[in-house]
Residue, then its C-alpha position, 0 to 999 in steps of 0.5 A: m417558462r419565463l421566470k426571471d430568477k435563473i436558480l428558481y428556473f433551474v430548480v422548477n425545471f428539474l422538479l418538473g422533470v422528476a415529477w414527470a418521471t415519477a408519473f411515468l414510472g409509477a404508471i408503468y410499474s403499477f400497470l406491470a404489477y397487475y397485468q397478470e391478474s386482469f387487463f382492467y385492473s392493470i389499466v386502473a392501477f396505471l391511472i392510480g400509479a400516475l396520480p402522485g406524479l401528475a399531482i406534483v406536475l399540477l402544483l409546479e405548473h400552478f406555481i409557475v403561472s402564479q409567478e408569471n402573474y405576479l411579475e406581470l402585476t408588478k410591471q403593471t403597478k410600476l406603469l400605473e404609478k408612472l402614469l399617476e406621477k405624470e398627472 
């Protein structure tokens, strides 16, 4: 990630780590909870258990990409304003 604000960078990285841990732990816990009944049920539970954590990861990655896009657009705007001032 290339976020300029160091505090925001730290918070987003920390939350990404928590989200991945939630995805893994939810998947493993769900798998082990239904492993005794059926292997098919345990695979389905594995996928369902990972969904909340993966959704949070997806939202955080979207936030990162939108922040990078915003920073790039501000750079382009400054450059375009400088070009207009020259003319």
